N, CA, C and O atoms as a CHARMM CRD file, in Angstrom:
* protein
*
  304
    1    1 MET  N     58.54500  61.03700 154.21900 PROA 1      0.00000
    2    1 MET  CA    57.57000  61.78900 155.14900 PROA 1      0.00000
    3    1 MET  C     56.25400  60.91900 155.31800 PROA 1      0.00000
    4    1 MET  O     55.51600  60.63100 154.37600 PROA 1      0.00000
    5    2 LEU  N     56.05200  60.53900 156.62500 PROA 2      0.00000
    6    2 LEU  CA    54.49300  59.79800 156.67300 PROA 2      0.00000
    7    2 LEU  C     53.72700  60.77700 157.06900 PROA 2      0.00000
    8    2 LEU  O     54.16900  61.78400 157.62300 PROA 2      0.00000
    9    3 ILE  N     52.41200  60.55200 156.80100 PROA 3      0.00000
   10    3 ILE  CA    51.06400  61.28800 157.48100 PROA 3      0.00000
   11    3 ILE  C     50.47600  60.03200 158.22300 PROA 3      0.00000
   12    3 ILE  O     50.10400  59.02500 157.62000 PROA 3      0.00000
   13    4 LEU  N     50.43000  60.17600 159.50000 PROA 4      0.00000
   14    4 LEU  CA    49.56600  59.08500 160.39700 PROA 4      0.00000
   15    4 LEU  C     48.20300  59.96200 160.53400 PROA 4      0.00000
   16    4 LEU  O     48.10200  61.18700 160.59500 PROA 4      0.00000
   17    5 LYS  N     47.14100  58.92900 160.56500 PROA 5      0.00000
   18    5 LYS  CA    45.98300  59.15300 160.61500 PROA 5      0.00000
   19    5 LYS  C     45.25800  58.19700 161.53700 PROA 5      0.00000
   20    5 LYS  O     45.74400  57.06700 161.58800 PROA 5      0.00000
   21    6 CYS  N     43.94900  58.48700 162.44000 PROA 6      0.00000
   22    6 CYS  CA    43.27400  57.51400 163.08700 PROA 6      0.00000
   23    6 CYS  C     42.68100  56.69100 162.40200 PROA 6      0.00000
   24    6 CYS  O     42.23200  57.01300 161.30200 PROA 6      0.00000
   25    7 ALA  N     42.55400  55.50400 162.87900 PROA 7      0.00000
   26    7 ALA  CA    41.96500  54.20700 162.27300 PROA 7      0.00000
   27    7 ALA  C     40.65600  54.47500 162.27600 PROA 7      0.00000
   28    7 ALA  O     39.96200  54.31000 161.27300 PROA 7      0.00000
   29    8 ALA  N     40.23100  54.88300 163.32300 PROA 8      0.00000
   30    8 ALA  CA    38.36100  55.23300 163.80000 PROA 8      0.00000
   31    8 ALA  C     37.78800  56.31000 162.72800 PROA 8      0.00000
   32    8 ALA  O     36.84200  56.01500 161.99700 PROA 8      0.00000
   33    9 CYS  N     38.42000  57.57400 162.68200 PROA 9      0.00000
   34    9 CYS  CA    37.88600  58.71000 161.76900 PROA 9      0.00000
   35    9 CYS  C     38.55700  59.15600 161.14500 PROA 9      0.00000
   36    9 CYS  O     38.29200  60.31200 160.81400 PROA 9      0.00000
   37   10 LYS  N     39.71700  58.57500 160.65500 PROA 10     0.00000
   38   10 LYS  CA    40.43600  58.95200 159.41600 PROA 10     0.00000
   39   10 LYS  C     41.15200  60.41900 159.46800 PROA 10     0.00000
   40   10 LYS  O     41.84100  60.79800 158.52200 PROA 10     0.00000
   41   11 ARG  N     40.96400  61.15700 160.54000 PROA 11     0.00000
   42   11 ARG  CA    41.72400  62.38900 160.74600 PROA 11     0.00000
   43   11 ARG  C     42.94300  62.30600 160.76800 PROA 11     0.00000
   44   11 ARG  O     43.41200  61.26000 161.21800 PROA 11     0.00000
   45   12 LYS  N     43.80200  63.29400 160.32800 PROA 12     0.00000
   46   12 LYS  CA    45.07000  63.47800 160.46800 PROA 12     0.00000
   47   12 LYS  C     45.56700  63.40600 162.15600 PROA 12     0.00000
   48   12 LYS  O     44.83600  63.66800 163.11200 PROA 12     0.00000
   49   13 LEU  N     46.62400  63.09300 162.20200 PROA 13     0.00000
   50   13 LEU  CA    47.31500  63.11000 163.57100 PROA 13     0.00000
   51   13 LEU  C     48.39400  63.83400 163.56000 PROA 13     0.00000
   52   13 LEU  O     48.40300  64.88400 164.20300 PROA 13     0.00000
   53   14 TRP  N     49.58200  63.40100 162.79100 PROA 14     0.00000
   54   14 TRP  CA    50.76500  64.26300 162.58000 PROA 14     0.00000
   55   14 TRP  C     51.58600  63.70300 161.52800 PROA 14     0.00000
   56   14 TRP  O     51.39500  62.59800 161.01800 PROA 14     0.00000
   57   15 ARG  N     52.60200  64.59500 161.19500 PROA 15     0.00000
   58   15 ARG  CA    53.33600  64.46100 159.92200 PROA 15     0.00000
   59   15 ARG  C     54.41900  64.00100 160.65000 PROA 15     0.00000
   60   15 ARG  O     54.61300  64.42200 161.79000 PROA 15     0.00000
   61   16 TYR  N     55.41300  62.89200 159.94200 PROA 16     0.00000
   62   16 TYR  CA    56.56700  62.14500 160.87300 PROA 16     0.00000
   63   16 TYR  C     57.33000  62.06500 159.74900 PROA 16     0.00000
   64   16 TYR  O     56.96700  62.01100 158.57400 PROA 16     0.00000
   65   17 ASP  N     58.67200  62.06400 160.32900 PROA 17     0.00000
   66   17 ASP  CA    59.77400  61.69200 159.45500 PROA 17     0.00000
   67   17 ASP  C     60.45500  60.55400 159.86100 PROA 17     0.00000
   68   17 ASP  O     61.23100  60.53400 160.81600 PROA 17     0.00000
   69   18 LYS  N     60.08400  59.27700 158.91100 PROA 18     0.00000
   70   18 LYS  CA    60.37500  57.96300 159.52100 PROA 18     0.00000
   71   18 LYS  C     61.46700  57.61900 158.64900 PROA 18     0.00000
   72   18 LYS  O     61.38700  57.61000 157.42000 PROA 18     0.00000
   73   19 ILE  N     62.78200  57.25800 159.51700 PROA 19     0.00000
   74   19 ILE  CA    64.02400  56.61800 158.78000 PROA 19     0.00000
   75   19 ILE  C     64.12100  55.41600 159.07200 PROA 19     0.00000
   76   19 ILE  O     64.20500  55.01500 160.23200 PROA 19     0.00000
   77   20 GLY  N     64.12300  54.63800 157.99200 PROA 20     0.00000
   78   20 GLY  CA    64.30200  52.93300 158.08000 PROA 20     0.00000
   79   20 GLY  C     63.24600  52.38200 157.62200 PROA 20     0.00000
   80   20 GLY  O     62.15600  52.95000 157.69200 PROA 20     0.00000
   81   21 PRO  N     63.43600  50.96100 156.97900 PROA 21     0.00000
   82   21 PRO  CA    62.31800  50.48300 156.69100 PROA 21     0.00000
   83   21 PRO  C     61.31400  49.85500 157.32800 PROA 21     0.00000
   84   21 PRO  O     60.36800  49.43800 156.66000 PROA 21     0.00000
   85   22 GLY  N     61.34600  49.67900 158.72600 PROA 22     0.00000
   86   22 GLY  CA    60.73100  48.80900 159.67100 PROA 22     0.00000
   87   22 GLY  C     59.48600  49.25800 159.83200 PROA 22     0.00000
   88   22 GLY  O     59.16100  50.10900 159.00400 PROA 22     0.00000
   89   23 GLU  N     58.51400  48.90400 160.79100 PROA 23     0.00000
   90   23 GLU  CA    57.20800  49.07200 161.11900 PROA 23     0.00000
   91   23 GLU  C     57.28200  50.54900 162.17900 PROA 23     0.00000
   92   23 GLU  O     58.24400  50.90200 162.85900 PROA 23     0.00000
   93   24 VAL  N     56.07700  51.16100 162.06000 PROA 24     0.00000
   94   24 VAL  CA    56.19600  52.59700 163.09400 PROA 24     0.00000
   95   24 VAL  C     55.78300  51.84600 164.45800 PROA 24     0.00000
   96   24 VAL  O     54.66300  51.37700 164.66200 PROA 24     0.00000
   97   25 LEU  N     56.53500  51.81800 165.08400 PROA 25     0.00000
   98   25 LEU  CA    56.16000  51.13200 166.38000 PROA 25     0.00000
   99   25 LEU  C     56.61500  52.36300 167.59800 PROA 25     0.00000
  100   25 LEU  O     56.23800  52.30800 168.76800 PROA 25     0.00000
  101   26 ARG  N     57.39300  53.32000 167.09500 PROA 26     0.00000
  102   26 ARG  CA    57.81400  54.28300 168.02300 PROA 26     0.00000
  103   26 ARG  C     57.62900  55.60900 167.26100 PROA 26     0.00000
  104   26 ARG  O     58.02300  55.57800 166.09500 PROA 26     0.00000
  105   27 CYS  N     57.06900  56.84500 167.72900 PROA 27     0.00000
  106   27 CYS  CA    57.38200  57.86200 167.04500 PROA 27     0.00000
  107   27 CYS  C     58.04800  58.88700 167.92400 PROA 27     0.00000
  108   27 CYS  O     57.56700  59.41900 168.92400 PROA 27     0.00000
  109   28 HSD  N     59.47200  59.11200 167.27700 PROA 28     0.00000
  110   28 HSD  CA    60.34300  60.18600 168.39700 PROA 28     0.00000
  111   28 HSD  C     59.68300  61.53900 168.06700 PROA 28     0.00000
  112   28 HSD  O     59.26800  62.05600 167.02900 PROA 28     0.00000
  113   29 LYS  N     59.74700  61.88600 169.28200 PROA 29     0.00000
  114   29 LYS  CA    58.98600  63.46700 169.09500 PROA 29     0.00000
  115   29 LYS  C     59.71000  64.70500 168.53800 PROA 29     0.00000
  116   29 LYS  O     59.19100  65.81000 168.38100 PROA 29     0.00000
  117   30 ALA  N     61.34700  64.26800 168.18100 PROA 30     0.00000
  118   30 ALA  CA    61.88600  65.34100 167.53700 PROA 30     0.00000
  119   30 ALA  C     62.05400  65.07300 165.96700 PROA 30     0.00000
  120   30 ALA  O     62.76500  65.73000 165.20700 PROA 30     0.00000
  121   31 ARG  N     61.17400  63.86300 165.60400 PROA 31     0.00000
  122   31 ARG  CA    61.00500  63.83300 164.08700 PROA 31     0.00000
  123   31 ARG  C     59.64200  64.24300 163.76500 PROA 31     0.00000
  124   31 ARG  O     59.38100  64.17700 162.56400 PROA 31     0.00000
  125   32 ILE  N     58.54500  64.72000 164.66200 PROA 32     0.00000
  126   32 ILE  CA    57.66500  64.93300 164.52100 PROA 32     0.00000
  127   32 ILE  C     57.47500  66.58500 163.69100 PROA 32     0.00000
  128   32 ILE  O     57.90100  67.59000 164.26100 PROA 32     0.00000
  129   33 GLN  N     56.86100  66.66300 162.45500 PROA 33     0.00000
  130   33 GLN  CA    57.27100  67.98500 161.77500 PROA 33     0.00000
  131   33 GLN  C     55.93600  68.74100 162.14600 PROA 33     0.00000
  132   33 GLN  O     56.02800  69.96100 162.27700 PROA 33     0.00000
  133   34 LYS  N     54.76900  68.17500 162.32000 PROA 34     0.00000
  134   34 LYS  CA    53.85600  69.04100 162.31800 PROA 34     0.00000
  135   34 LYS  C     52.46300  68.05100 163.16500 PROA 34     0.00000
  136   34 LYS  O     52.29900  66.84800 162.96200 PROA 34     0.00000
  137   35 MET  N     51.59100  68.89500 164.10000 PROA 35     0.00000
  138   35 MET  CA    50.55800  68.25300 164.75000 PROA 35     0.00000
  139   35 MET  C     49.46400  68.58200 164.40400 PROA 35     0.00000
  140   35 MET  O     49.27800  69.79500 164.50400 PROA 35     0.00000
  141   36 TYR  N     48.57700  67.96900 164.00200 PROA 36     0.00000
  142   36 TYR  CA    47.09000  68.15900 163.85200 PROA 36     0.00000
  143   36 TYR  C     46.24200  67.94900 164.61500 PROA 36     0.00000
  144   36 TYR  O     46.00900  68.86200 165.40700 PROA 36     0.00000
  145   37 ASN  N     45.53900  66.86800 164.70300 PROA 37     0.00000
  146   37 ASN  CA    44.50200  66.38900 165.53000 PROA 37     0.00000
  147   37 ASN  C     44.75100  65.38300 166.59300 PROA 37     0.00000
  148   37 ASN  O     44.10600  64.33700 166.52200 PROA 37     0.00000
  149   38 SER  N     45.59400  65.54600 167.57100 PROA 38     0.00000
  150   38 SER  CA    45.99200  65.13100 168.67200 PROA 38     0.00000
  151   38 SER  C     45.68600  65.81000 169.91200 PROA 38     0.00000
  152   38 SER  O     45.30800  66.98000 169.95900 PROA 38     0.00000
  153   39 GLN  N     45.85500  65.05300 170.92400 PROA 39     0.00000
  154   39 GLN  CA    45.80800  65.81600 172.41100 PROA 39     0.00000
  155   39 GLN  C     46.41600  64.55200 173.35900 PROA 39     0.00000
  156   39 GLN  O     46.36000  63.35300 173.08500 PROA 39     0.00000
  157   40 MET  N     46.94000  65.10600 174.40700 PROA 40     0.00000
  158   40 MET  CA    47.46900  64.37900 175.67300 PROA 40     0.00000
  159   40 MET  C     46.22100  64.16200 176.44800 PROA 40     0.00000
  160   40 MET  O     45.30300  64.97400 176.33600 PROA 40     0.00000
  161   41 ASN  N     46.12400  63.19100 177.17800 PROA 41     0.00000
  162   41 ASN  CA    45.21600  62.75500 178.33400 PROA 41     0.00000
  163   41 ASN  C     46.41100  62.05500 179.20500 PROA 41     0.00000
  164   41 ASN  O     46.94000  60.99100 178.88500 PROA 41     0.00000
  165   42 GLY  N     46.69300  62.70000 180.16500 PROA 42     0.00000
  166   42 GLY  CA    47.46300  61.94400 180.99200 PROA 42     0.00000
  167   42 GLY  C     48.78400  61.20600 180.30200 PROA 42     0.00000
  168   42 GLY  O     49.65500  61.99500 179.93700 PROA 42     0.00000
  169   43 GLN  N     48.98800  60.09500 180.12500 PROA 43     0.00000
  170   43 GLN  CA    50.07500  59.44900 179.64100 PROA 43     0.00000
  171   43 GLN  C     49.77900  59.20700 178.06300 PROA 43     0.00000
  172   43 GLN  O     50.63000  58.74700 177.30100 PROA 43     0.00000
  173   44 LYS  N     48.63800  59.52600 177.72000 PROA 44     0.00000
  174   44 LYS  CA    47.79600  58.56900 176.57800 PROA 44     0.00000
  175   44 LYS  C     47.92200  59.85700 175.65000 PROA 44     0.00000
  176   44 LYS  O     47.86400  61.05400 175.93200 PROA 44     0.00000
  177   45 ILE  N     48.10500  59.22800 174.51200 PROA 45     0.00000
  178   45 ILE  CA    47.80600  60.20600 173.17500 PROA 45     0.00000
  179   45 ILE  C     46.42300  59.89200 172.56300 PROA 45     0.00000
  180   45 ILE  O     46.04300  58.75800 172.27200 PROA 45     0.00000
  181   46 GLN  N     45.83900  60.83300 172.43000 PROA 46     0.00000
  182   46 GLN  CA    44.39800  60.64200 171.83800 PROA 46     0.00000
  183   46 GLN  C     44.01700  61.36700 170.51900 PROA 46     0.00000
  184   46 GLN  O     44.47300  62.48300 170.26700 PROA 46     0.00000
  185   47 CYS  N     43.39400  60.88500 169.90200 PROA 47     0.00000
  186   47 CYS  CA    42.96500  61.61900 168.43800 PROA 47     0.00000
  187   47 CYS  C     41.84500  62.46900 169.10300 PROA 47     0.00000
  188   47 CYS  O     41.31400  62.25100 170.19200 PROA 47     0.00000
  189   48 SER  N     41.63300  63.32400 168.36800 PROA 48     0.00000
  190   48 SER  CA    40.30700  64.50200 168.61400 PROA 48     0.00000
  191   48 SER  C     38.95200  63.75400 168.98500 PROA 48     0.00000
  192   48 SER  O     38.09400  64.18700 169.75400 PROA 48     0.00000
  193   49 CYS  N     38.91900  62.43900 168.22800 PROA 49     0.00000
  194   49 CYS  CA    37.60100  61.85900 168.60700 PROA 49     0.00000
  195   49 CYS  C     37.52400  60.90100 170.01400 PROA 49     0.00000
  196   49 CYS  O     36.46300  60.48400 170.47700 PROA 49     0.00000
  197   50 GLY  N     38.66200  60.67900 170.50600 PROA 50     0.00000
  198   50 GLY  CA    38.74000  60.14100 171.68300 PROA 50     0.00000
  199   50 GLY  C     39.47000  58.88500 171.79800 PROA 50     0.00000
  200   50 GLY  O     39.83400  58.36000 172.85000 PROA 50     0.00000
  201   51 LYS  N     39.67000  58.40000 170.45900 PROA 51     0.00000
  202   51 LYS  CA    40.35900  56.98800 170.55000 PROA 51     0.00000
  203   51 LYS  C     42.03400  56.98900 170.75600 PROA 51     0.00000
  204   51 LYS  O     42.84900  57.52100 170.00300 PROA 51     0.00000
  205   52 ASP  N     42.31300  56.23400 172.00300 PROA 52     0.00000
  206   52 ASP  CA    43.86300  56.17800 172.04200 PROA 52     0.00000
  207   52 ASP  C     44.56200  55.72100 170.88300 PROA 52     0.00000
  208   52 ASP  O     44.15600  54.84700 170.11700 PROA 52     0.00000
  209   53 VAL  N     45.84700  56.48200 170.77300 PROA 53     0.00000
  210   53 VAL  CA    46.55100  55.90400 169.74700 PROA 53     0.00000
  211   53 VAL  C     48.26800  55.56900 169.98200 PROA 53     0.00000
  212   53 VAL  O     49.09300  54.97900 169.28500 PROA 53     0.00000
  213   54 GLY  N     48.33400  56.16900 171.15100 PROA 54     0.00000
  214   54 GLY  CA    49.82500  55.86300 171.70000 PROA 54     0.00000
  215   54 GLY  C     49.89800  56.41300 173.20200 PROA 54     0.00000
  216   54 GLY  O     49.15800  57.05000 173.95100 PROA 54     0.00000
  217   55 ILE  N     51.23400  55.81100 173.25700 PROA 55     0.00000
  218   55 ILE  CA    51.65200  56.17800 175.17400 PROA 55     0.00000
  219   55 ILE  C     52.86700  57.10600 174.91900 PROA 55     0.00000
  220   55 ILE  O     53.61700  57.07400 173.94300 PROA 55     0.00000
  221   56 ASP  N     52.91900  58.02700 176.09900 PROA 56     0.00000
  222   56 ASP  CA    53.95500  59.01700 176.02300 PROA 56     0.00000
  223   56 ASP  C     54.87300  58.14600 176.87800 PROA 56     0.00000
  224   56 ASP  O     54.34200  57.60400 177.84700 PROA 56     0.00000
  225   57 LYS  N     56.32400  57.90600 176.63800 PROA 57     0.00000
  226   57 LYS  CA    57.51000  57.31300 177.08600 PROA 57     0.00000
  227   57 LYS  C     58.37700  58.09800 177.38100 PROA 57     0.00000
  228   57 LYS  O     59.33700  57.65000 178.00800 PROA 57     0.00000
  229   58 GLY  N     58.33900  59.76500 176.98100 PROA 58     0.00000
  230   58 GLY  CA    59.36700  60.49600 177.35700 PROA 58     0.00000
  231   58 GLY  C     59.81400  61.13800 176.06100 PROA 58     0.00000
  232   58 GLY  O     59.15100  62.12900 175.75300 PROA 58     0.00000
  233   59 THR  N     60.98300  60.72900 175.06700 PROA 59     0.00000
  234   59 THR  CA    61.51700  61.10200 174.26900 PROA 59     0.00000
  235   59 THR  C     60.79200  60.63500 172.95300 PROA 59     0.00000
  236   59 THR  O     61.10200  61.11700 171.86300 PROA 59     0.00000
  237   60 PHE  N     59.76200  59.62800 173.10300 PROA 60     0.00000
  238   60 PHE  CA    58.98200  58.81100 171.92800 PROA 60     0.00000
  239   60 PHE  C     57.58200  58.60300 172.63400 PROA 60     0.00000
  240   60 PHE  O     57.29200  58.59000 173.83000 PROA 60     0.00000
  241   61 TYR  N     56.63600  58.40900 171.24300 PROA 61     0.00000
  242   61 TYR  CA    55.40600  57.79500 171.90500 PROA 61     0.00000
  243   61 TYR  C     55.56100  56.36000 171.42300 PROA 61     0.00000
  244   61 TYR  O     56.21100  56.16400 170.39600 PROA 61     0.00000
  245   62 LYS  N     55.04200  55.39100 172.05200 PROA 62     0.00000
  246   62 LYS  CA    54.83800  54.15500 171.76100 PROA 62     0.00000
  247   62 LYS  C     53.41500  53.98800 171.33400 PROA 62     0.00000
  248   62 LYS  O     52.46800  54.27300 172.06600 PROA 62     0.00000
  249   63 MET  N     53.27900  53.42800 169.89600 PROA 63     0.00000
  250   63 MET  CA    52.03000  53.44600 169.06600 PROA 63     0.00000
  251   63 MET  C     51.51400  52.24900 169.39700 PROA 63     0.00000
  252   63 MET  O     52.10500  51.26500 169.84200 PROA 63     0.00000
  253   64 ILE  N     50.15400  52.42400 169.10500 PROA 64     0.00000
  254   64 ILE  CA    48.98400  51.34600 169.44000 PROA 64     0.00000
  255   64 ILE  C     48.83200  50.81900 168.12900 PROA 64     0.00000
  256   64 ILE  O     48.20200  51.56200 167.37700 PROA 64     0.00000
  257   65 ALA  N     49.27800  49.61800 167.58200 PROA 65     0.00000
  258   65 ALA  CA    49.39600  48.97900 166.20300 PROA 65     0.00000
  259   65 ALA  C     48.00300  49.47200 165.28100 PROA 65     0.00000
  260   65 ALA  O     47.89200  50.22100 164.31100 PROA 65     0.00000
  261   66 LYS  N     47.21600  48.83800 165.91500 PROA 66     0.00000
  262   66 LYS  CA    45.91000  48.90000 165.32300 PROA 66     0.00000
  263   66 LYS  C     44.81000  50.31900 165.51600 PROA 66     0.00000
  264   66 LYS  O     43.63300  50.41600 165.17000 PROA 66     0.00000
  265   67 ALA  N     45.60800  51.22000 166.12700 PROA 67     0.00000
  266   67 ALA  CA    44.96600  52.66800 166.18900 PROA 67     0.00000
  267   67 ALA  C     45.02500  53.67000 165.21500 PROA 67     0.00000
  268   67 ALA  O     44.40400  54.73200 165.25800 PROA 67     0.00000
  269   68 PHE  N     45.84900  53.27400 164.26600 PROA 68     0.00000
  270   68 PHE  CA    46.36400  54.37100 163.50400 PROA 68     0.00000
  271   68 PHE  C     46.79300  53.80200 162.14100 PROA 68     0.00000
  272   68 PHE  O     47.33100  52.69500 162.10200 PROA 68     0.00000
  273   69 THR  N     46.56500  54.55600 160.95600 PROA 69     0.00000
  274   69 THR  CA    47.06400  54.05100 159.99900 PROA 69     0.00000
  275   69 THR  C     48.11100  55.07300 159.21700 PROA 69     0.00000
  276   69 THR  O     48.09000  56.20200 159.70700 PROA 69     0.00000
  277   70 TYR  N     49.15300  54.88500 157.94400 PROA 70     0.00000
  278   70 TYR  CA    49.91400  55.81900 157.61800 PROA 70     0.00000
  279   70 TYR  C     49.91700  55.72900 156.00400 PROA 70     0.00000
  280   70 TYR  O     49.39000  54.83200 155.34700 PROA 70     0.00000
  281   71 SER  N     50.62200  56.84900 155.50400 PROA 71     0.00000
  282   71 SER  CA    50.39900  56.78000 153.99700 PROA 71     0.00000
  283   71 SER  C     51.74800  57.70700 154.10000 PROA 71     0.00000
  284   71 SER  O     52.11600  58.27100 155.13000 PROA 71     0.00000
  285   72 GLY  N     52.50400  57.76000 152.65800 PROA 72     0.00000
  286   72 GLY  CA    53.66700  58.44200 152.66900 PROA 72     0.00000
  287   72 GLY  C     55.12000  57.35400 152.45800 PROA 72     0.00000
  288   72 GLY  O     55.06800  56.12500 152.40400 PROA 72     0.00000
  289   73 THR  N     56.02500  57.97100 152.38800 PROA 73     0.00000
  290   73 THR  CA    57.57700  57.50300 152.02800 PROA 73     0.00000
  291   73 THR  C     58.23300  57.43000 153.40700 PROA 73     0.00000
  292   73 THR  O     58.08000  58.24900 154.31400 PROA 73     0.00000
  293   74 LYS  N     59.13200  56.11300 153.43400 PROA 74     0.00000
  294   74 LYS  CA    60.08000  56.24100 154.48900 PROA 74     0.00000
  295   74 LYS  C     61.25600  56.51300 154.11000 PROA 74     0.00000
  296   74 LYS  O     61.60100  56.05600 153.02000 PROA 74     0.00000
  297   75 ARG  N     62.17900  57.30100 154.85800 PROA 75     0.00000
  298   75 ARG  CA    63.34300  57.65600 154.47400 PROA 75     0.00000
  299   75 ARG  C     64.56800  56.33300 154.81400 PROA 75     0.00000
  300   75 ARG  O     64.48900  55.70600 155.87100 PROA 75     0.00000
  301   76 ASN  N     65.53300  56.06700 153.90900 PROA 76     0.00000
  302   76 ASN  CA    66.82000  54.99400 154.17300 PROA 76     0.00000
  303   76 ASN  C     67.65700  55.56100 154.73400 PROA 76     0.00000
  304   76 ASN  O     68.70000  54.98200 155.03700 PROA 76     0.00000
C-alpha cells in the first residue's frame, strides 16, 4: 500500500494499492483506498494547495511525475 503526497506541500493525497514493481504512472480509481487532500478542477486533479498532480482519463488518473512523492510498499 502506498501513500501519495504532494511534492510541494507534503500533504497526503490518497492511499493506493500498487500492483507490480514499476513506476507510479497511472493510479486506477478502483485501487484508491482513501482520498485525503485532493480535489477535481475540470479534468485535473489538484492538491488542496493548488498544485496539479494528475489528469483524469476515465478509469485512471495519469500522474504528473514531479508533482508527487510516495512511500510504502508495492504488491507483486
